[in-house]
VEXDREN-2710 file (C-alpha; in Angstrom, 1 decimal):
% VEXDREN-2710
k/r/px/py/pz
1/MET/143.6/88.1/126.7
2/VAL/141.4/90.0/129.2
3/ARG/141.1/89.8/133.0
4/PHE/138.4/91.6/134.8
5/ILE/136.2/91.5/137.9
6/HIS/132.5/91.0/137.4
7/SER/130.3/92.4/140.2
8/SER/126.9/94.1/140.7
9/ASP/124.3/95.2/143.2
10/LEU/126.5/97.2/145.6
11/HIS/123.4/99.2/146.6
12/LEU/125.4/102.1/148.0
13/GLY/123.4/104.2/150.4
14/LYS/121.0/101.4/151.4
15/ARG/119.4/102.6/154.7
16/PHE/118.7/99.3/156.5
17/GLY/115.8/100.9/158.2
18/ASN/114.7/97.7/160.0
19/MET/118.0/97.4/161.9
20/ALA/119.2/99.0/165.1
21/GLU/120.7/102.4/164.5
22/ASP/124.3/101.4/165.3
23/LEU/124.1/98.3/163.1
24/ARG/122.6/100.4/160.2
25/GLY/125.7/102.5/160.2
26/ARG/128.0/99.5/160.2
27/LEU/126.2/97.9/157.3
28/ARG/126.2/101.1/155.2
29/GLU/129.9/101.5/155.8
30/ALA/130.5/97.9/154.7
31/ARG/128.8/98.6/151.4
32/HIS/131.0/101.6/150.8
33/SER/134.2/99.8/151.8
34/VAL/133.4/97.0/149.4
35/ILE/134.8/99.2/146.6
36/GLY/138.2/98.9/148.2
37/ARG/137.7/95.1/148.5
38/LEU/136.8/94.8/144.9
39/ALA/139.9/96.8/144.0
40/ALA/142.0/94.6/146.2
41/VAL/140.9/91.3/144.5
42/ALA/141.3/92.9/141.1
43/ARG/144.9/93.9/142.0
44/ASP/145.7/90.6/143.6
45/ASN/144.5/88.7/140.5
46/GLY/146.0/91.0/137.8
47/ALA/142.6/92.3/136.6
48/GLN/142.5/95.5/134.6
49/ALA/138.9/96.5/135.2
50/VAL/135.9/96.1/137.4
51/LEU/132.5/95.7/135.6
52/LEU/129.5/96.7/137.8
53/ALA/126.4/95.2/136.3
54/GLY/123.8/97.6/137.7
55/ASP/122.4/98.8/141.0
56/THR/125.7/100.4/142.1
57/PHE/123.4/102.8/144.1
58/ASP/120.3/101.7/146.0
59/THR/118.1/104.5/144.7
60/GLU/117.9/106.9/141.8
61/THR/118.5/109.8/144.2
62/PRO/121.5/108.9/146.3
63/ALA/122.7/111.6/148.6
64/PRO/125.6/113.7/147.1
65/ASP/128.1/112.4/149.6
66/ILE/127.2/108.8/148.7
67/ARG/127.8/109.5/145.0
68/ARG/131.0/111.6/145.5
69/GLN/132.6/109.2/148.0
70/ALA/132.0/106.3/145.7
71/LEU/133.7/108.0/142.8
72/ALA/136.5/109.2/145.0
73/ALA/137.1/105.6/146.2
74/MET/137.2/104.4/142.6
75/HIS/139.6/107.2/141.6
76/HIS/141.9/106.2/144.5
77/HIS/142.5/102.8/142.8
78/HIS/143.6/104.3/139.5
79/PRO/144.7/102.9/137.0
80/LEU/142.0/100.2/137.6
81/THR/139.1/100.9/135.2
82/TRP/135.5/100.9/136.6
83/ILE/132.5/100.5/134.3
84/ILE/129.2/101.4/135.9
85/LEU/125.9/100.2/134.3
86/PRO/122.5/101.7/135.3
87/GLY/120.4/99.0/136.9
88/ASN/116.7/99.0/137.9
89/HIS/117.4/100.8/141.2
90/ASP/119.6/103.5/139.7
91/SER/118.1/103.6/136.2
92/LEU/118.6/106.2/133.5
93/GLN/115.2/107.6/134.5
94/SER/117.1/109.6/137.1
95/SER/118.8/111.9/134.6
96/GLU/120.0/114.1/137.4
97/LEU/122.0/111.2/138.9
98/TRP/123.7/110.3/135.7
99/ARG/124.4/113.9/134.8
100/ALA/126.1/114.4/138.2
101/LEU/128.1/111.2/137.8
102/ALA/129.2/112.3/134.3
103/ALA/130.3/115.7/135.7
104/ASP/132.2/114.3/138.7
105/ARG/133.6/111.0/137.4
106/PRO/137.4/110.6/137.4
107/GLY/139.2/109.4/134.2
108/ASN/139.3/105.7/135.3
109/VAL/135.5/105.5/135.7
110/LEU/133.3/104.9/132.6
111/LEU/129.5/105.2/132.6
112/ALA/127.8/102.6/130.4
113/THR/124.7/104.8/129.8
114/GLU/124.1/104.1/126.1
115/ALA/123.5/100.9/124.2
116/GLN/126.6/101.2/122.1
117/PRO/130.1/99.5/122.2
118/ILE/132.7/100.7/124.7
119/GLU/136.3/99.8/124.1
120/LEU/137.7/98.3/127.3
121/GLN/141.2/97.8/125.8
122/PRO/142.4/97.1/122.3
123/GLY/140.6/94.1/121.0
124/VAL/138.0/94.0/123.8
125/THR/134.6/95.6/123.5
126/ILE/131.9/96.0/126.2
127/LEU/128.3/95.9/124.9
128/PRO/126.1/97.5/127.7
129/ALA/122.4/97.3/128.1
130/PRO/121.6/100.1/130.6
131/CYS/118.2/100.1/132.3
132/THR/116.2/102.9/131.0
133/THR/113.6/102.7/133.8
134/ARG/113.0/100.6/136.9
135/ARG/110.9/98.2/134.7
136/PRO/111.9/98.6/131.1
137/GLY/109.2/96.2/129.8
138/ARG/111.5/94.7/127.2
139/ASP/114.7/92.7/126.7
140/LEU/117.4/95.5/126.6
141/THR/120.1/93.1/125.4
142/GLU/118.5/92.5/122.0
143/TRP/120.6/95.2/120.4
144/MET/123.8/93.2/121.1
145/GLU/123.0/90.7/118.3
146/GLY/123.4/93.4/115.6
147/ALA/126.3/95.3/117.1
148/ALA/129.3/95.5/114.9
149/THR/132.6/95.0/116.8
150/GLY/134.9/93.6/114.1
151/GLU/137.4/91.0/115.4
152/ALA/137.2/92.3/119.0
153/MET/136.2/90.2/122.0
154/ARG/132.6/90.8/122.9
155/ILE/131.5/91.2/126.5
156/GLY/127.9/91.9/127.3
157/LEU/126.9/93.9/130.4
158/ALA/123.3/93.8/131.6
159/HIS/120.9/94.0/134.6
160/GLY/117.7/92.0/134.9
161/PRO/116.1/88.6/135.1
162/ILE/116.7/85.4/133.1
163/GLN/113.7/83.1/133.7
164/THR/113.3/83.2/137.5
165/PHE/116.7/84.7/138.3
166/SER/115.4/88.0/139.5
167/GLU/114.8/90.0/142.6
168/GLU/111.8/91.7/141.1
169/ALA/110.7/89.6/138.2
170/ALA/108.4/90.8/135.5
171/ILE/107.8/88.6/132.5
172/SER/108.2/91.4/130.0
173/ASP/111.7/92.2/131.3
174/VAL/113.1/88.7/130.9
175/ILE/116.5/88.5/129.2
176/ALA/116.8/85.7/126.6
177/PRO/118.7/82.9/128.3
178/ASP/120.7/82.2/125.2
179/ARG/121.6/85.8/124.5
180/ALA/125.4/85.1/124.7
181/VAL/125.1/82.5/121.9
182/ARG/122.8/84.6/119.8
183/ALA/124.9/87.7/120.1
184/GLY/128.2/86.0/119.8
185/LEU/129.3/87.1/123.2
186/ASP/132.4/85.8/124.8
187/TYR/130.9/86.5/128.2
188/LEU/127.6/88.1/129.5
189/ALA/128.0/89.8/132.9
190/LEU/124.7/90.1/134.6
191/GLY/123.4/91.8/137.7
192/ASP/120.1/91.8/139.7
193/TRP/120.1/88.5/141.4
194/HIS/122.0/88.9/144.7
195/GLY/123.3/85.3/144.7
196/ALA/126.0/84.0/142.3
197/VAL/124.4/81.9/139.5
198/ALA/126.0/80.3/136.4
199/VAL/123.3/80.4/133.7
200/ASP/125.7/78.7/131.3
201/ALA/129.5/78.7/130.6
202/ARG/129.4/82.3/129.2
203/THR/126.5/83.8/131.2
204/ARG/126.8/84.6/134.9
205/TYR/125.2/86.5/137.7
206/SER/128.0/87.7/140.0
207/GLY/125.8/88.2/143.1
208/THR/126.3/91.1/145.4
209/PRO/129.8/91.6/146.9
210/GLU/128.4/92.5/150.2
211/PRO/125.2/90.7/151.3
212/ASP/122.2/92.8/152.5
213/ARG/119.6/90.1/153.3
214/PHE/119.1/86.5/154.5
215/LYS/117.6/85.3/151.2
216/HIS/120.7/83.7/149.6
217/ASP/122.6/82.4/152.6
218/ALA/125.9/82.8/150.9
219/PRO/129.0/85.0/151.5
220/GLY/129.5/88.1/149.4
221/ARG/131.5/87.3/146.3
222/ALA/132.7/88.8/143.0
223/LEU/133.8/86.9/139.9
224/MET/137.3/86.9/138.5
225/VAL/136.9/86.4/134.7
226/VAL/139.8/85.5/132.4
227/ILE/139.3/85.0/128.7
228/GLU/142.4/83.9/126.9
229/ALA/141.2/84.8/123.3
230/LYS/138.1/85.6/121.3
231/GLY/135.9/82.5/121.3
232/ALA/137.7/80.8/124.2
233/GLN/135.6/79.6/127.1
234/PRO/135.9/82.0/130.1
235/GLU/137.7/80.9/133.2
236/VAL/135.5/82.2/136.1
237/THR/136.7/82.1/139.8
238/PRO/134.5/83.3/142.7
239/LEU/136.3/85.5/145.2
240/GLU/135.0/86.3/148.6
241/THR/134.6/90.0/149.2
242/GLY/131.9/90.3/151.9
243/LEU/132.5/91.7/155.3
244/PHE/129.2/90.6/157.0
245/ASP/127.9/87.1/157.0
246/TRP/124.1/86.7/156.7
247/ARG/122.8/83.2/157.3
248/THR/119.8/81.2/158.4
249/LEU/120.8/78.2/160.5
250/PRO/118.3/75.3/160.8
251/LEU/117.8/73.8/164.2
252/PRO/115.5/70.7/163.9
253/LEU/114.3/69.4/167.2
254/LEU/112.7/66.3/168.6
255/ALA/110.5/66.5/171.7
256/GLN/113.3/65.1/173.9
257/ASP/116.1/67.4/172.5
258/ASP/117.7/70.1/174.5
259/GLY/117.7/73.1/172.1
260/ALA/119.7/75.4/174.4
261/ALA/122.5/72.8/174.7
262/MET/122.5/72.3/170.9
263/LEU/122.7/76.0/170.1
264/PRO/126.4/76.5/170.7
265/THR/127.3/73.9/168.1
266/LEU/125.6/76.0/165.4
267/LEU/127.2/79.4/166.3
268/PRO/130.6/80.6/165.0
269/ALA/133.2/81.4/167.6
270/GLY/135.5/84.3/168.2
271/PRO/135.6/87.7/166.5
272/GLN/133.6/86.4/163.6
273/ARG/130.5/86.8/165.7
274/ARG/130.6/90.6/165.5
275/GLN/130.3/90.4/161.7
276/SER/127.5/87.8/161.7
277/LEU/123.8/88.3/161.2
278/LEU/122.2/85.0/162.0
279/ARG/118.7/83.5/162.3
280/ILE/118.2/80.3/164.1
281/ALA/115.3/78.5/162.4
282/ALA/113.9/76.1/165.0
283/SER/111.6/73.4/163.7
284/GLY/110.0/70.1/164.8
285/ARG/108.6/69.7/168.4
286/ALA/109.7/71.0/171.8
287/SER/108.3/71.2/175.2
288/ILE/107.4/74.6/176.5
289/ALA/110.4/74.4/178.9
290/THR/112.8/73.5/176.1
291/ARG/111.4/76.3/173.9
292/THR/111.7/78.8/176.7
293/ALA/115.3/77.8/177.5
294/LEU/116.2/78.0/173.8
295/ALA/114.8/81.5/173.6
296/ALA/116.8/82.5/176.7
297/ALA/120.0/81.0/175.3
298/VAL/119.6/83.0/172.1
299/GLU/118.9/86.2/174.1
300/GLN/122.0/85.6/176.2
301/ALA/124.3/85.1/173.2
302/ALA/122.8/87.9/171.0
303/PRO/125.0/90.8/172.3
304/GLU/128.1/89.1/170.8
305/PHE/126.6/89.2/167.3
306/ALA/125.7/91.9/164.8
307/LEU/122.3/90.2/164.9
308/LEU/121.1/87.0/166.4
309/GLU/117.4/86.0/166.4
310/LEU/115.2/83.0/166.9
311/LEU/112.6/81.9/164.3
312/THR/110.0/79.5/165.7
313/ASP/107.3/79.4/162.9
314/GLY/108.2/75.8/162.2
315/LEU/108.4/74.7/165.9
316/GLU/105.4/72.9/167.5
317/THR/105.1/73.4/171.2
318/GLU/104.1/70.5/173.4
319/CYS/102.6/71.7/176.7
320/GLU/101.6/69.2/179.5
321/ALA/99.7/69.8/182.7
322/GLY/103.0/69.9/184.6
323/ASP/104.1/72.8/182.5
324/LEU/101.0/74.7/183.3
325/ASP/101.6/74.0/187.0
326/LEU/104.9/75.7/186.7
327/ILE/103.1/78.9/185.6
328/ASP/100.4/78.7/188.3
329/ARG/98.2/76.0/189.9
330/ALA/95.1/78.1/190.0
331/GLY/93.9/81.7/189.6
332/ALA/94.0/84.1/186.7
333/LEU/97.5/83.1/185.4
334/ARG/96.5/79.4/185.3
335/GLN/93.2/80.3/183.5
336/ALA/95.1/82.4/180.9
337/ALA/97.6/79.6/180.3
338/GLU/94.9/77.1/179.7
339/ILE/93.1/79.4/177.3
340/LEU/96.4/80.0/175.4
341/GLN/97.1/76.2/175.3
342/VAL/93.7/75.5/173.8
343/GLU/94.1/78.3/171.2
344/SER/97.6/77.0/170.3
345/LEU/96.1/73.7/169.3
346/ASP/92.9/74.9/167.7
347/GLY/92.8/73.6/164.1
348/ALA/90.0/76.1/163.3
349/LYS/92.5/79.0/163.8
350/THR/95.1/80.0/161.3
351/ALA/98.7/79.0/161.6
352/ALA/99.6/82.6/162.5
353/GLU/97.0/82.7/165.2
354/ARG/98.1/79.4/166.7
355/GLU/101.8/80.7/166.7
356/ILE/100.7/83.9/168.5
357/ALA/99.1/81.8/171.2
358/ARG/102.1/79.5/171.5
359/ALA/104.5/82.5/171.7
360/ALA/102.3/84.1/174.4
361/LEU/102.2/80.8/176.4
362/VAL/106.0/80.6/176.2
363/ARG/106.3/84.2/177.3
364/LEU/104.0/83.6/180.2
365/PHE/106.0/80.5/181.2
366/SER/109.2/82.5/181.0
367/TYR/107.8/85.3/183.2
368/ALA/106.7/82.7/185.8
369/GLN/110.2/81.0/185.8
370/LYS/111.9/84.4/186.3
371/ALA/109.5/85.2/189.1
372/ALA/110.2/81.9/190.8
373/SER/114.0/82.2/190.5
END
């Protein structure tokens, strides 16, 4: 029997350059500390190893402290074995990175840098497919079909797309979806897709253990894999490992709805807010007053969250004469408001241009309300 943790896409050293400076530091530290969280779930579930299916590092040239601290964290959890596979972000093309890792690695860290069998434990063999470059241009798992492993259990380890399951898909890089069957694998551990996906009973993407984007709307997870014997179907259990929660929350509105009053029902309460990055995706129709109040409510709540922002691309704004009167009844402000209203409804303009006009009108309304209060 073998018990191991399947994970991937740690992206250690990711800069998060589009975030505020203090949040960037917190997100980077969360990525580093996920090593300890992976070790904890391994220990709690009796796993002997953690298989990292590529993109352990965010770039092929991580800073020396990122590299050394990762290895030190893994060493701290000895005797747990870590197997690190080169992915497309940290491919073998960066020979300097992998030479440095080889020189500094502790005894409980194995580098899967060659397409050849690695003995994980007696009777269990890992068949790795390390990424040679960022876009190898071929299916690197092909070699597994002819690999001789005797009576040992066969576990494939690879990084890349199967069909559309890819962050950066290129048709020439697609892994055969039936590779596990064709190569007689008991399990194929994949990385690249940041959300957990079961391709079939023996082929899985683990997803990232610490989310770094809104795309997947799922908590960070790793997979606990138990295989009782060669040929037995794997028992796979998702385990939550993420520290931050990245989600897009839909807020559909009808013209008569009070979006600001509905907002609290969407938001988590308590200390969880500090660990939440949320986007409120408003859609439907709203009056200019409702839209302005909603934006103000989001702005007021935002300091309690790691990130809280309002998306209004799908929200149509209804503006009546009375709304324009609240901005101004005459003069330059009223003229500007009328121009923006016309542009926001002009079908000859692009959707982006209409949204800019709507947003400007809402901003003008907001300024007028603040001035009047």
